[in-house]
C-alpha positions as CSV (number, residue, x, y, z in Angstrom):
1,M,0.0,0.0,0.0
2,T,1.2,3.5,-0.8
3,R,-0.1,6.7,0.8
4,G,1.8,9.9,0.8
5,S,5.5,9.1,1.7
6,L,4.7,5.8,3.4
7,T,5.0,2.6,1.4
8,I,3.9,-0.7,2.9
9,E,4.1,-4.1,1.1
10,T,0.7,-5.8,1.2
11,A,-0.1,-9.4,0.6
12,R,-2.5,-9.9,-2.4
13,V,-5.2,-11.4,-0.1
14,F,-5.6,-8.2,1.9
15,K,-5.6,-5.7,-1.1
16,P,-9.5,-5.5,-1.2
17,L,-9.3,-4.2,2.3
18,L,-7.4,-1.1,1.2
19,N,-10.6,0.3,-0.3
20,P,-13.0,2.4,1.9
21,S,-15.8,0.4,3.5
22,R,-17.8,0.7,6.7
23,Y,-16.9,-2.8,7.8
24,K,-13.7,-4.7,7.0
25,G,-12.9,-8.2,8.1
26,A,-10.2,-10.8,7.8
27,H,-10.7,-14.3,9.1
28,G,-8.5,-17.4,8.9
29,G,-5.9,-19.5,10.6
30,R,-2.6,-18.9,12.2
31,G,0.3,-17.4,10.3
32,S,-1.8,-15.5,7.8
33,G,-0.6,-12.0,8.8
34,K,-4.1,-10.7,9.7
35,S,-3.0,-8.8,12.8
36,H,0.1,-7.5,11.1
37,F,-1.9,-6.1,8.2
38,F,-4.4,-4.3,10.4
39,A,-1.6,-2.9,12.7
40,E,0.0,-1.5,9.5
41,M,-3.4,0.0,8.5
42,V,-3.7,1.7,11.9
43,V,-0.3,3.3,11.5
44,R,-0.9,4.3,7.8
45,D,-4.3,5.9,8.5
46,Q,-3.0,7.8,11.5
47,I,-0.3,9.4,9.3
48,D,-2.5,10.0,6.2
49,Q,-5.3,11.5,8.2
50,P,-3.8,13.7,11.0
51,G,-6.1,13.9,14.1
52,L,-7.6,10.4,13.5
53,R,-8.9,8.6,16.6
54,T,-8.5,4.9,16.7
55,V,-9.8,2.4,19.4
56,C,-8.6,-1.2,19.5
57,V,-11.0,-3.4,21.4
58,R,-11.2,-6.9,22.6
59,E,-14.1,-8.6,24.4
60,V,-12.0,-8.9,27.6
61,L,-8.9,-6.8,28.2
62,K,-7.3,-7.5,31.6
63,S,-3.9,-6.1,30.6
64,L,-2.4,-4.0,27.8
65,K,-0.1,-7.0,27.3
66,Q,-3.2,-8.7,25.8
67,S,-3.8,-5.9,23.3
68,A,-2.4,-4.9,19.9
69,K,-0.4,-2.1,21.5
70,L,3.0,-3.8,21.3
71,L,2.4,-4.9,17.7
72,I,1.4,-1.4,16.7
73,E,4.5,0.0,18.5
74,D,6.6,-2.5,16.6
75,K,5.1,-1.5,13.2
76,I,5.7,2.2,14.0
77,Q,9.4,1.4,14.5
78,T,9.7,-1.0,11.6
79,L,8.1,1.5,9.2
80,G,10.5,4.2,10.3
81,V,7.9,6.6,11.5
82,G,8.7,6.6,15.2
83,H,9.3,10.4,15.2
84,L,5.7,11.0,14.3
85,F,4.3,9.1,17.3
86,E,4.5,9.3,21.1
87,V,4.1,6.0,22.9
88,Q,2.6,6.4,26.4
89,K,1.8,3.8,29.0
90,D,-1.9,3.3,28.0
91,R,-2.1,5.0,24.6
92,I,-0.2,6.1,21.5
93,N,-0.4,9.7,20.4
94,A,-0.4,10.3,16.7
95,P,0.0,13.2,14.2
96,G,-2.4,16.1,14.4
97,D,-3.5,15.4,18.0
98,G,-4.7,12.0,16.9
99,F,-4.4,9.0,19.2
100,I,-4.8,5.2,19.6
101,I,-6.4,3.6,22.7
102,F,-7.1,0.1,23.8
103,E,-10.3,-1.1,25.5
104,G,-12.2,-4.2,26.7
105,M,-15.9,-4.3,25.8
106,Q,-16.9,-6.1,29.0
107,D,-15.8,-3.0,30.9
108,H,-18.5,-1.0,29.1
109,N,-22.2,-0.5,29.2
110,A,-24.7,1.5,27.1
111,E,-23.7,4.7,28.9
112,S,-19.9,4.3,29.1
113,I,-19.5,3.2,25.5
114,K,-20.8,6.6,24.4
115,S,-17.2,7.8,24.9
116,F,-16.4,6.0,21.6
117,E,-18.7,8.2,19.5
118,G,-16.0,10.5,18.2
119,F,-13.7,7.7,16.9
120,D,-12.8,7.2,13.2
121,R,-11.5,3.7,13.4
122,C,-12.3,0.7,15.6
123,W,-10.3,-2.5,15.3
124,V,-11.8,-5.6,17.0
125,E,-9.0,-8.0,17.8
126,E,-9.8,-11.7,18.4
127,A,-13.3,-10.9,17.2
128,Q,-14.5,-14.5,17.6
129,T,-14.8,-13.8,21.3
130,L,-16.9,-10.7,20.8
131,S,-20.4,-11.2,22.3
132,E,-23.6,-10.3,20.6
133,R,-24.2,-7.7,23.3
134,S,-20.8,-6.1,22.6
135,L,-21.3,-6.1,18.9
136,T,-24.8,-4.5,19.3
137,L,-23.4,-1.8,21.6
138,L,-20.3,-1.1,19.4
139,R,-21.8,-0.7,15.9
140,P,-24.1,2.3,16.4
141,T,-21.6,3.9,18.7
142,I,-18.8,4.2,16.0
143,R,-20.9,6.7,14.1
144,K,-18.6,9.5,12.8
145,A,-18.8,10.2,9.1
146,N,-16.5,7.8,7.1
147,S,-15.8,5.8,10.2
148,E,-14.8,2.2,9.8
149,I,-15.0,-0.9,12.0
150,W,-12.4,-3.7,11.4
151,F,-12.5,-7.3,12.5
152,S,-9.7,-9.9,12.6
153,W,-10.4,-13.4,13.9
154,N,-9.8,-17.1,13.8
155,P,-13.3,-18.6,13.4
156,R,-14.5,-20.6,16.3
157,R,-18.2,-21.3,15.9
158,K,-20.7,-20.5,13.2
159,K,-23.0,-18.9,15.8
160,D,-20.3,-16.5,17.1
161,A,-21.6,-12.9,16.7
162,V,-19.0,-11.8,14.2
163,D,-19.6,-14.8,12.0
164,Q,-23.3,-14.3,12.1
165,F,-22.9,-10.7,11.2
166,L,-20.3,-10.8,8.4
167,R,-20.5,-14.4,7.1
168,A,-23.9,-16.0,7.6
169,T,-25.8,-13.1,6.0
170,P,-23.3,-10.6,4.8
171,V,-24.1,-6.9,5.4
172,E,-23.9,-4.2,2.8
173,D,-20.8,-2.0,2.7
174,A,-18.6,-4.8,4.1
175,I,-15.4,-6.3,2.6
176,V,-14.4,-9.6,4.1
177,V,-11.5,-11.8,3.1
178,Q,-10.3,-15.2,4.2
179,A,-6.5,-15.4,4.8
180,N,-4.4,-18.5,5.8
181,W,-0.8,-19.3,6.0
182,R,-0.4,-19.9,2.2
183,D,-1.6,-16.4,1.5
184,N,1.3,-14.9,3.5
185,P,4.3,-14.3,1.2
186,W,6.5,-13.8,4.4
187,F,5.3,-17.0,6.1
188,P,8.5,-18.0,8.1
189,E,10.0,-21.5,7.8
190,V,10.0,-22.0,11.6
191,L,6.2,-21.5,11.6
192,N,5.8,-23.8,8.7
193,Q,7.6,-26.5,10.7
194,E,5.1,-25.9,13.5
195,R,2.3,-26.2,11.0
196,L,3.6,-29.5,9.6
197,T,4.0,-30.9,13.1
198,D,0.4,-30.1,13.9
199,L,-0.7,-31.7,10.6
200,K,1.1,-34.9,11.5
201,R,0.5,-35.1,15.2
202,Y,-2.8,-33.3,15.8
203,P,-4.9,-33.7,12.6
204,E,-8.1,-33.2,14.6
205,R,-7.3,-29.6,15.4
206,Y,-5.2,-28.7,12.3
207,E,-8.0,-27.4,10.1
208,H,-9.1,-25.0,12.8
209,I,-5.7,-23.7,13.8
210,W,-4.0,-23.4,10.4
211,E,-6.8,-23.4,7.8
212,G,-9.4,-21.1,9.6
213,D,-12.1,-23.8,9.9
214,Y,-14.6,-23.8,12.7
215,A,-13.4,-25.5,15.9
216,K,-14.4,-29.1,16.0
217,A,-12.0,-30.6,18.4
218,F,-9.4,-29.6,21.0
219,E,-6.4,-31.4,22.5
220,G,-7.7,-33.4,25.3
221,A,-11.3,-33.2,24.0
222,Y,-13.4,-35.8,25.8
223,F,-15.8,-36.7,23.0
224,A,-14.0,-35.8,19.7
225,K,-13.1,-39.4,18.9
226,L,-16.6,-40.6,19.7
227,L,-18.1,-38.0,17.4
228,N,-15.8,-39.0,14.6
229,E,-16.8,-42.6,15.1
230,A,-20.5,-41.5,14.9
231,R,-19.9,-39.8,11.5
232,E,-17.9,-42.8,10.1
233,E,-20.7,-45.1,11.2
234,R,-23.3,-42.8,9.6
235,R,-25.0,-41.9,12.9
236,I,-24.9,-38.2,12.0
237,V,-27.7,-38.1,9.4
238,F,-31.3,-37.2,9.1
239,V,-33.0,-38.5,12.2
240,A,-36.8,-38.6,12.3
241,R,-38.9,-38.2,15.4
242,D,-41.0,-41.2,16.5
243,P,-44.5,-39.9,16.6
244,I,-45.6,-42.2,19.4
245,L,-42.8,-42.2,22.0
246,P,-42.2,-39.2,24.3
247,V,-39.8,-36.4,23.5
248,R,-37.4,-35.3,26.3
249,A,-35.7,-32.0,26.8
250,F,-32.5,-31.8,28.9
251,F,-31.4,-28.4,30.3
252,D,-28.3,-26.7,31.5
253,I,-29.5,-23.6,33.1
254,G,-28.0,-20.2,32.3
255,G,-29.1,-16.7,33.2
256,S,-30.5,-13.6,31.7
257,G,-27.7,-11.0,32.5
258,A,-25.2,-9.7,30.0
259,K,-22.4,-11.8,31.5
260,A,-24.6,-14.9,32.3
261,D,-23.8,-18.4,31.3
262,A,-25.5,-19.9,28.2
263,M,-28.7,-21.9,28.5
264,A,-28.4,-25.2,26.6
265,I,-31.2,-27.7,25.8
266,W,-30.9,-31.1,24.0
267,I,-34.1,-32.7,22.5
268,V,-33.9,-36.5,22.7
269,Q,-36.0,-39.6,22.2
270,W,-35.1,-43.0,23.8
271,I,-36.2,-45.8,21.5
272,D,-35.2,-49.2,23.0
273,R,-31.3,-48.9,23.2
274,E,-31.3,-46.2,20.4
275,I,-30.9,-42.6,21.5
276,R,-32.2,-40.2,18.9
277,V,-30.7,-36.7,19.3
278,L,-33.2,-34.5,17.5
279,D,-32.4,-30.9,18.2
280,Y,-30.2,-28.5,20.1
281,I,-31.2,-25.0,21.5
282,E,-28.8,-22.5,23.0
283,G,-28.9,-18.9,24.0
284,V,-27.1,-16.3,26.1
285,G,-28.6,-13.6,28.3
286,Q,-32.2,-14.5,27.3
287,V,-35.1,-14.8,29.8
288,L,-36.6,-18.2,30.4
289,S,-39.7,-17.4,28.2
290,Y,-37.5,-17.1,25.2
291,Y,-36.5,-20.8,25.5
292,L,-40.1,-21.9,26.2
293,N,-41.2,-20.1,23.0
294,E,-38.3,-21.8,21.1
295,L,-39.5,-25.2,22.3
296,R,-43.0,-24.5,21.2
297,Q,-42.0,-23.0,17.8
298,R,-39.9,-26.1,17.0
299,K,-42.8,-28.4,17.9
300,W,-41.3,-29.6,21.2
301,G,-44.1,-28.2,23.3
302,Q,-45.0,-31.7,24.7
303,A,-41.4,-32.5,25.7
304,I,-40.8,-33.9,29.2
305,C,-38.3,-31.5,30.8
306,Y,-35.3,-32.6,32.9
307,L,-33.4,-30.0,35.0
308,P,-30.2,-30.3,36.8
309,H,-30.1,-29.8,40.6
310,D,-30.1,-26.0,40.3
311,G,-33.6,-26.3,38.7
312,V,-34.8,-25.8,42.2
313,N,-33.1,-22.5,42.5
314,E,-35.0,-19.2,42.2
315,N,-35.0,-17.3,38.9
316,N,-33.1,-14.1,39.5
317,I,-35.8,-12.0,37.8
318,T,-39.1,-13.5,38.9
319,G,-38.1,-15.2,42.2
320,K,-39.8,-18.4,41.2
321,R,-38.0,-21.7,40.9
322,Y,-37.2,-22.8,37.3
323,F,-39.1,-26.1,37.6
324,E,-42.2,-24.1,38.7
325,H,-41.9,-21.8,35.7
326,L,-41.8,-24.8,33.3
327,S,-44.8,-26.4,35.1
328,D,-46.8,-23.2,35.0
329,A,-46.1,-22.9,31.3
330,G,-47.7,-26.3,30.7
331,F,-44.6,-28.5,30.4
332,E,-44.3,-31.8,32.1
333,V,-41.3,-31.5,34.4
334,M,-39.4,-34.4,36.1
335,P,-38.1,-33.7,39.6
336,P,-34.7,-32.0,39.3
337,I,-31.8,-34.4,39.2
338,P,-30.2,-34.7,42.6
339,N,-26.8,-33.2,43.4
340,Q,-24.2,-35.7,42.4
341,G,-21.5,-34.3,44.7
342,R,-17.8,-34.3,44.2
343,G,-16.7,-35.5,40.7
344,A,-20.1,-34.7,39.2
345,A,-18.5,-33.4,36.0
346,M,-16.4,-36.5,35.4
347,M,-19.5,-38.7,36.2
348,R,-21.3,-37.0,33.4
349,I,-18.4,-37.4,31.0
350,E,-18.1,-41.1,31.7
351,A,-21.9,-41.5,31.3
352,V,-21.7,-39.8,27.8
353,R,-18.8,-42.1,26.8
354,R,-21.0,-45.1,27.7
355,I,-24.1,-44.0,25.8
356,M,-22.4,-42.3,22.8
357,P,-22.3,-45.5,20.6
358,F,-26.1,-45.6,20.8
359,C,-26.6,-42.0,19.7
360,F,-28.0,-40.9,16.3
361,F,-27.7,-37.2,15.7
362,N,-30.0,-35.2,13.4
363,E,-27.3,-33.6,11.3
364,K,-28.7,-30.1,10.5
365,T,-30.4,-29.3,13.8
366,T,-27.6,-30.5,16.2
367,E,-24.5,-29.0,14.6
368,A,-23.9,-26.3,17.1
369,G,-24.3,-28.7,20.0
370,R,-22.0,-31.3,18.3
371,D,-19.4,-28.6,17.8
372,A,-19.5,-27.9,21.6
373,L,-19.2,-31.6,22.4
374,G,-16.2,-31.9,20.1
375,Y,-14.5,-29.0,21.8
376,Y,-15.2,-29.9,25.4
377,H,-11.8,-30.6,26.9
378,E,-9.7,-30.9,30.0
379,R,-8.1,-27.9,31.7
380,K,-4.4,-28.4,32.3
381,D,-1.8,-27.1,34.7
382,E,0.9,-26.6,32.0
383,Q,3.7,-26.3,34.6
384,R,3.0,-29.7,36.2
385,N,1.4,-31.2,33.1
386,V,-1.6,-32.5,35.1
387,G,-5.3,-32.4,34.3
388,L,-7.5,-30.1,36.4
389,G,-10.9,-31.4,35.2
390,P,-13.2,-30.0,32.5
391,E,-12.5,-26.5,31.2
392,H,-15.5,-24.2,31.9
393,D,-15.9,-22.3,28.6
394,W,-18.4,-21.9,25.7
395,S,-18.5,-25.7,25.1
396,S,-19.3,-26.7,28.7
397,H,-23.0,-25.8,28.7
398,A,-24.0,-28.1,25.8
399,S,-21.8,-30.8,27.3
400,D,-23.3,-30.5,30.7
401,S,-26.9,-30.8,29.4
402,F,-25.8,-33.7,27.2
403,G,-24.2,-35.3,30.3
404,L,-27.4,-34.8,32.2
405,M,-29.2,-36.8,29.5
406,A,-26.6,-39.5,29.7
407,I,-27.0,-39.8,33.5
408,C,-30.8,-40.0,33.2
409,Y,-30.8,-42.5,30.2
410,E,-32.7,-45.6,31.0
411,S,-31.6,-48.5,28.9
412,P,-33.9,-51.5,28.6
413,E,-31.6,-53.4,31.0
414,G,-31.1,-50.4,33.4
415,P,-33.0,-49.1,36.4
416,A,-36.7,-48.6,36.0
417,T,-36.7,-45.2,37.7
418,I,-34.4,-42.3,38.3
419,N,-34.6,-43.0,42.0
420,E,-33.2,-46.5,41.5
421,L,-30.5,-45.1,39.2
422,F,-29.2,-42.9,42.0
423,G,-30.2,-45.1,44.8
424,Q,-31.6,-42.2,46.8
425,D,-34.7,-40.2,47.2
426,R,-34.9,-36.7,45.6
427,S,-35.3,-33.6,47.6
428,Y,-35.6,-30.0,46.5
429,M,-32.4,-28.4,47.9
430,D,-30.7,-25.2,46.9
431,A,-27.3,-25.5,45.2
432,T,-24.6,-23.4,43.9
433,R,-23.4,-24.0,40.3
434,S,-20.2,-25.6,41.5
435,D,-22.2,-28.1,43.5
436,V,-24.0,-29.1,40.4
437,T,-21.3,-29.0,37.7
438,G,-18.2,-29.8,39.6
439,Y,-16.5,-26.6,38.2
């Protein structure tokens, strides 16, 4: 790219992004040069348009070490324009009283984000982690004439906010490119050797890390191999509902706040030893009525609902217990599953491993849930190289509710009732999330 006296070599894949556009995005795998390109764009625009204001954001920014600040500083020096910028502790001053700042979206609400209104450029780093709430707050706030919002990310899930916004149904006035290692003319040999190592030793994660595919598995993933076997055995196909036998809905309870956990629901039928996994529903920050409407709209209004132990806890908005809400809405609700105590998470994982060979997944309607199951993995202490139990992240909610189904599953040879399965009576007791999930 050439503007004024500044000349920057640009990879062919990024050249469309040199044109003006309200939204610009680059997605892909490691080694593509996405971050380097946008950092150079920041420096270029600050020089070409003195007085420009740029904000670089992430969903969570606990320290400036996590931001693009160091990369931009490096670009300023590499391009030989250090005399035009003043690097300070928390910002970079630019020509014409312009500046670059760094922010975390979770630190802002509808009022505080108004401070972004006068900005010309917004670069969203690691945009795959940007929540729907943050994207909704950000877009109308960057409103100055000719302002631009840039996104760089390694895709994680089809349902992530940035993928829904820029890829699922592309918006007008947006330029989006896919860039991977082979598009980078300066791809270093040392990184190529790392790529080849991953291709050979970790093929299940290679496509996500290096080719920019959606995440389907993670090192230490509990169920990735079982899901691959299900696909090879043609158990991920079109799966029909049996019109006679009951439909069951298994919940992992989330919340309705901006930072609440996701609510996850699996729709299942048990037919002899066969487990038909018909549908998957997930949402973040929605009130309970949203999920009840989803169940009805998808024709699961007659489903028998199974709740984890925290189903007896009070809804933080209405004060009523979750199982009471479902009952009042006309759903049949089983008594919430009792607290399984210490090791609850691993108990669910082992239960899933036992029943997975009997599962048939409806391909189209369970994709998001299967992605989560394939990603659900162990948290590790890297220094001691020991496992610390399941990682609590975006994949854990779908996995918890699927694990609840596995715990409750009654095979023809198994216990006749849930009470027999657990060998204890149920009681409605309050519980914290850690009591229920083991996290």
